[in-house]
C-alpha positions in Angstrom: -95.2 61.0 48.9 -97.8 58.6 46.9 -97.2 58.5 43.3 -99.2 61.0 41.2 -100.8 57.8 39.3 -103.4 57.4 42.3 -104.7 60.7 41.6 -107.8 61.6 39.3 -107.3 63.5 36.1 -108.9 66.6 37.8 -106.7 66.5 40.6 -103.7 66.1 38.6 -104.8 69.1 36.3 -105.4 71.3 39.4 -101.9 70.6 40.7 -100.3 71.3 37.2 -101.9 74.4 36.9 -101.1 75.5 40.4 -97.3 74.6 39.9 -97.5 77.0 36.7 -98.9 79.8 38.6 -97.1 80.5 41.8 -99.1 81.9 44.8 -102.2 80.2 43.6 -104.8 78.9 46.1 -105.5 75.2 45.3 -109.1 73.9 46.3 -108.8 70.2 47.1 -111.2 68.0 49.4 -109.6 64.9 48.5 -107.0 63.8 51.3 -104.6 62.2 48.8 -104.5 65.1 46.4 -104.1 67.6 49.4 -101.2 65.5 50.7 -99.7 65.9 47.2 -100.2 69.7 47.1 -98.8 70.2 50.6 -95.5 68.1 49.5 -95.3 70.7 46.4 -95.7 73.6 49.1 -98.8 74.7 47.6 -101.4 76.9 49.5 -104.4 74.5 50.1 -107.8 75.0 51.3 -111.2 73.0 50.5 -114.9 73.6 50.3 -115.4 74.0 54.0 -112.4 76.3 54.1 -114.3 78.5 51.1 -117.5 78.3 53.5 -115.7 79.8 56.4 -113.9 82.4 54.6 -117.1 83.4 52.7 -118.8 83.7 56.1 -116.1 85.7 57.7 -116.2 88.1 54.7 -119.9 88.6 55.0 -120.7 86.8 51.8 -122.5 83.9 53.6 -125.0 84.5 56.4 -124.8 80.7 57.9 -123.0 77.7 56.8 -125.5 75.1 58.4 -127.9 75.5 55.7 -125.3 74.8 53.2 -124.0 71.8 54.9 -127.6 70.5 54.7 -127.6 70.9 51.2 -124.4 69.1 50.6 -125.9 66.2 52.7 -128.7 65.8 50.4 -126.1 66.0 47.3 -123.9 63.1 48.9 -121.1 65.5 49.9 -119.3 63.1 52.4 -118.9 64.9 55.8 -118.2 63.3 59.1 -120.2 64.4 62.0 -116.8 65.4 64.2 -115.9 67.7 61.1 -119.3 69.3 60.6 -119.4 70.1 64.4 -115.7 71.5 64.2 -116.9 73.7 61.1 -119.9 74.9 62.6 -118.0 75.7 66.2 -115.6 77.8 64.0 -118.2 79.6 62.4 -120.0 80.3 65.6 -123.2 78.4 64.6 
């Protein structure tokens, strides 16, 4: 496992809090931080996972417009991932 020194302060804090609260859902988008969380056997999701869950629970009618807003805000998302998320959301 990579060293925790490579993580940002925010990711370190999220992991520390999750360790103190067993059963917590950890929200991380950074690949390195997610690998640390998984190595610690924490339950992990990311922003896209939250969007998919919100849609499946009827809290969000469509994901595509949100992804468009994310683009304008500089949220990095590969076209392959975008297609997969929209397919999973039936959009």
